[in-house]
N, C-alpha and C positions, 0 to 999 in steps of 0.2 A: 669449545664443549658439548654442542651441537651437533657436529657430526663424529660419535665414536663408534665405531664397530660396533657391529653383535655379540662381537667376541670380547672385546672392551668393555659394553657398555654389560655383558653376564661378570665378569669379576667385577668391575666398580659395582653392582647389586652387591657381589656378596660381598664385600666392603664395610658396603653401609650397611647393610642386615643386619650386622655385628652391633652399631650401633642404634639404629634406627625402624626401622620398620615401613619401609617404604618400597612403594609400586617398580618395577621397571618403568613403566609409563609415564611415572611421579619424577626421575631423577634429574633431567633436564633441569625441572625446575627447582627442586631442592639444591643443587649447588649452584643455579642459579642466582637462590634468597637471596642464599648464603653468605657467597660473592658482594652480592648488593648490599647485604649489612654490615656486609666488612668498612666495603670503602666509605658507608656512613659515619659509621665510629669511628675507623681507623683517621677520616678527616675530625671529628673531633676531636677527638683525643690529641691530635696534634695543638689544638689552640687551646684548652681546654686546663692547662696550665700556670699558660697568660692570666688566665679568665683569674680562677681563684688568689692569685698573686696581687690582683689587681686590687681587689675583693678585700684584701685586707688593705693593704698600699691606701688607700682611701679612708679606710678609720673602721673601724667597727661593728665602731657605734654609729654609722652611717649605711650600713648596709639596709637596711628598712629604706634607706632612700632609691639603691639601686632596685631593689626590688618592686618600689613602687613605679620606678620607669621600668622596668621589664612590661608589670601589669596595662600599663598604657601605652607601647608598642602592639603590645599584643592585642590589644583591642584596635588598634587602627590594621593589621595588620589583616586578620581575621575576615573580617571583610572582605578585604580586596581577594583573599583569597576565594570566599566562596563566590566573590561575582566571576574567580577566571575560572570556576568548573560550575557553577552556571552556563557557560557561555563555548567550554567547550571539550571536548570528549578526554577521558585517562588520557590517552593517546599524548596528545598535543599538551593539559594543563599537568601532567604530573612531571616531565620535562620543562615545562617552562618555571614550573617553583624550584630547582635545583638549577640551573642558570640564573635565578634570580642572586639564588648565593654564594656562585659563584662571580656573579659581576660583587656583589659585597663584599667576598676576597677580597677579585684585585683590587676592591678600592682602600681598602685596609692597609692592605700591600701598600698602594705608592703613596699614604698617607704617612705610616712609617718611616716607607725611605727615603721621606721628604726631612724627615729631620722633625714633626711637629711631635712632639710630646708632650705636646698639653691636657692636664690633668680629667678635661675635659671629652677628650681622647679614648684614652684610658676607660673610664666607664662608659662610653659609649660603648669600646670595645667590649666589656661585661657586661651585660645590655643583649648589644645585638647577639654574642655568643650565647645567652641563656634563652632568645627566641631562637634563635639556627640551630638548635639542638633540638625543640619541645615540636616545632614546625618537619626538620625534617624525618623524625624519627616516629612521631604523624600520623604522617606520609607516606612512609613505609608498612605500616602497618594497619592502614585502612587499606592498603592494593594487595599486602596479603592477605586478609580477612574479603577480600571481592572474588582473589582468584582459586583462593582453597576452597572446599567445604568443613561442616564440622567435623566430619568424622577425620578427613586430610588436617586440621588446626591440632585434632589431639593429637596426634602420631607424630610431626611433624616439626610444629612450630619453636620444640624446643630443641629441636637443634638448630634450623633458619636462626633463629634466637643468637645460638653460642655463634654464627661466623658476626654475629654485631661484637661480642666478647673476644672476641679475638680482635679482629678488628679495636678495643676497645687497649686490648694485650701490645698491640702493633701500634701506633698509635703515639703513647709514651717513646717505645725504645726507638720509631725512628729521629721523636725529638732532640729526646738523650744522643741518640748516635750523632749527629747531623745539624744540633744546635750549634756546635762553637766553626763545624767546617765551614755551612752557611749560611750561621748566623738567623735566626730566630724569628726574623720578617722573609726569610725565602721559605720557611716551611706554611705559609699562608699559599707558597706555590705549589706545591703539593697536594694540602688540604682540598685547592678546589679543582687537583688534578682526580682525589680520590672519588668529587662528586661526578667527575667526569661519566666515572667508571659505571658508577651507578644511573647512567643517563642512557646508557647502553646495554647495561642489566635494565631495565624498564622494559625497553623494544621490546630484548628474545623474549623479556615473562609473559608480554601481548601473546606474542608471536606463538609461544606458547601455548597460553590459553585460548586459541583464537582459531583453534588448527584441532589442539584435544579435545577442547570446551571438557575440561573434569570434573565441573560443576554447574551439573544440567541446573534445570529453571527450582524442579521439585528438589534439589538439596539445600537452595535456600529459602527459610522461610521470608515471606513478605518482597520475594521482592518480582511477584507477578507486575507484567507489564517492562521490563525493564528493556532496554534496545542490542538485537542479537548484532555479534560481533562487524558483524560487517558493514553492519550504520550506526554505529556506536555515534551517540552524540553527546551536551553537554550535558550538565545534571538537570540544568533548570532547576524555577525558584528566585529567591533574589538573595541578595550580599548573607546578611544574618535567615536565608534557611533551617540554616544548622537548631538557630534559639529555637525560633517556634515549634521543631519535632523536639528539641529535648523536654520544654514547655509541655507537648502534647499526650510525655508517654512516660508512665512511675519507674518503669523500666531505665531508663534516659536517663530520669533522675537520679536510679540508686547510684548510675553509675557515677555522678557529677560529684555526690555523698562521699561514697568510695575514693572518690578522688581529692574530695576535700580535705579528706579525715589523713589520707595520706600523704599529701604537703603538708599538714598541722606539723606531722609527727617530724615528716623530713626535714622541715624549715629548723627545728624547732635542734633536730639537730646537729642540724651546718651550722647553726648560730655557737650550740655549747661545742661545738667541733671549733668553731674561730677565736672564743674566750680561751678554752681549754690551752691549742696550739700559740697562742700568741703568746701568754701567760709562761708558757713552755721553752717557746726560742726568741731572745731576740733577731735572728740573726734572719734574714728575709729570706735568702739561700737554703737554711735548713729545715725554715718553715716550707719551699717549696719541694721540699727531699722528697716532707714526710707525708707530705699530698700526694705526691705521686709511688712511695712506696704503700699508702693506702692504697691507689691506682688498682699497683701492679696485685697484688697479694687479693682486691675483693673481684676483680676479674678474673685471676687464675682460677682463686675455688667456682668463682663462677662459670667457667666453660667446662672446671671437672663435672659438677651438678648437670648443666646443664646437654653435654654429649649422653652421659650414663644413666639421670636420675629423672629429666624435671619428665615424659611421659610416663616412663611406669609412677613416680608420685599421681602425675596427676589419675592413670588408669587405678593407679589404687583405692588413694583417698577419694575421687571423686571432685568433680571441680569446685563443686563449692569450699570441702577441709581443703583447696589445696590456698587455693585465694585466703583461707581465714592464718594458715597456719605460721607464715611471717608477720605478719600484727602480733600474734599471742607469742611468737618469738620477740622482737620488738618490746614488747609489755612488759618483758622479763628482761630485756637492757636497759630500759625505761631505771626497773627497779634496782638493778645492782646499779647503776651511774646513780639514783638519787642516799642508796647509802653509801658509793665512794664515789666523787667524780675527778678517777684519775685520769691522767694522760693513756693509759696500759690500757684498763680498760673503754676510756672512746674508741681508742682506737680497732678494742675490739667488738664491740658493740655493733660499732661504724659498716666494719668491713663484715660481719655478717648480716649488717642489713644489707645494703646494697646487693651482696655476691643473693641473698635469698631474693631480695626481688627482681637481679635481673633472672635467676635462672630459674624461677619457679612465680610467683607474686607478676611478674611483665608480662610471656608468657600465657599465663592460666587469664589475667584480664583482659587480655588485644581476642583470647575466647570470645568475650562475654558479643565480641561486636559482632560476629560468623554469623550471627541470627538473625541480624538486619540486611534491611535494601540497602542497596547500591548507596541513593542518595544520607542515610544515615549515617552510612560507615565512611565515608569521606566528609560531608558538608557538620554532620553532628561530632559525631567523631573529632572531626578537628579541634570545634568550637572546645567541647572536650578536655581536651587534651592540651588549650595552651590558655583561653579565656579561663576557663573556669581554673583549670593547673595553677594556673600564674597572679588569677586572685583568692588561691588559699594558701600559695607563697606570701604576697601582700599582708593580707589578713592576718595570718598568722610571726609574719615577719613583726608589726605590729603592737600584736597581740602580746608577744613575747617581749618588746620590749616596756610595754604596758605591764609584766608582770615583775621586770626590772626593777622599775623606777619606784611599783608597790612596794618593793624592800625585798623580793622573795629571788636567792640563787639557785648555783646549777641546782640544785639539793632536791628542791620545792619544787622547778617546775619539773622533774625526772618524775618527781612522785605522781606532779598533778598531770603528769601525758600520762599513764600505764591505763585510768580507766575509760580515757580515749580510745585505747593503744586496743580496750575489749571491747564500747561498744565498734570499730573499724570493722576488729573479724567478725563480725555479727553481723555487720553487714552484707561482708565478702560471701560470708554461707548463706544469706539469701539471695543472693544472684547468683551464686552459681549454680543453688538449686534450682531458680528459676531460668537459666538459661539449659539447663540439662534438659527443664524441660519445655522449652520454646523448641529443644532442636527433635523433640518427636514429632511426627506427618501429627497433622492433623490438633495439635495444640498451643497454645501460642497465650501462658497465663500473665495474669497483669503483675 
């Protein structure tokens, strides 16, 4: 990938230009980024079906406890990440994150191979997978926001995100194809190999960034005083520096509110999904099949939108409306579920929500971080993507359980979610407008 001849580069450039507005000097970084995200989500989606089935097997009525356990695990992991990021350069601490999760996968491999199938091992795997997912994706997008400028992000992030979607499609296919001949436990080794490839991609992208420096200091709002590539050091600060940065920034607090509203509605829909699927299918194998089918449909639709539409949608609507689009659509989806809480309606709403989130909402949301300085991109963003995200999960999980205890059914909870989606859309719109203002030279509005 790094040694394409000039004629080959021209052909690749002409082909990519049909899909994304990439400049010749950006091709290597774009392809390595695509490959990096592909490997990450392929690794995750190999183990995801196991997590969802373990959640139902442990009892739908106990899901809120698993969400609480995940939140507590996040509280332990975030200061550790902050400590590592403070003392090591990104060239060092980024691979360390993935080597840590590779070690975890190997540990679960040994536990499952030993025949230890205690319910607590299953619950630990559910919690670990939930932490694993958020951490690897958060670190990935922090890195993307660090090496690409705002203008590059608006052009390239949709295509980069498509790499993750392709990986999310490949993961279930590998699981379905290899689970019987290799055994499910051995698939953990393939997942670990994917993380190893991600580490290689990190080194290649850092080399590209250091050599070409496509993001000069003037293009990075608030990054004055950041170390030069040749003398890159740790980010400094304490283990909980990210939390202090958030408290001091209305912009970051707004992103926190966006995440909390997003997780609230996602958790409500997840609980409704578990309840409706449980009531529709008694056989665990059929439940796993419907989950896999939903994954495939959502990821296929996501890939189509990311490759052909994401960049165009952001350009046509602006970042504010691009961010608000999915909350408005989800509000309509909850309205439909309130009127008809059926399996077909749920599947449609869930597939459209996930495709819209991954194809439009997620890349647009990551663009909010491009205008921040390096410490905010790694430390504050990691707190938002993990602790704030999972705190929203656990609070909304207990809120959903409380609403059920008060006698609210599926329809009533769906109707309650509609105005929450409207508030989420408004917050998204305001943050998008603020980011666009911040990206202009000399402007940094509150």
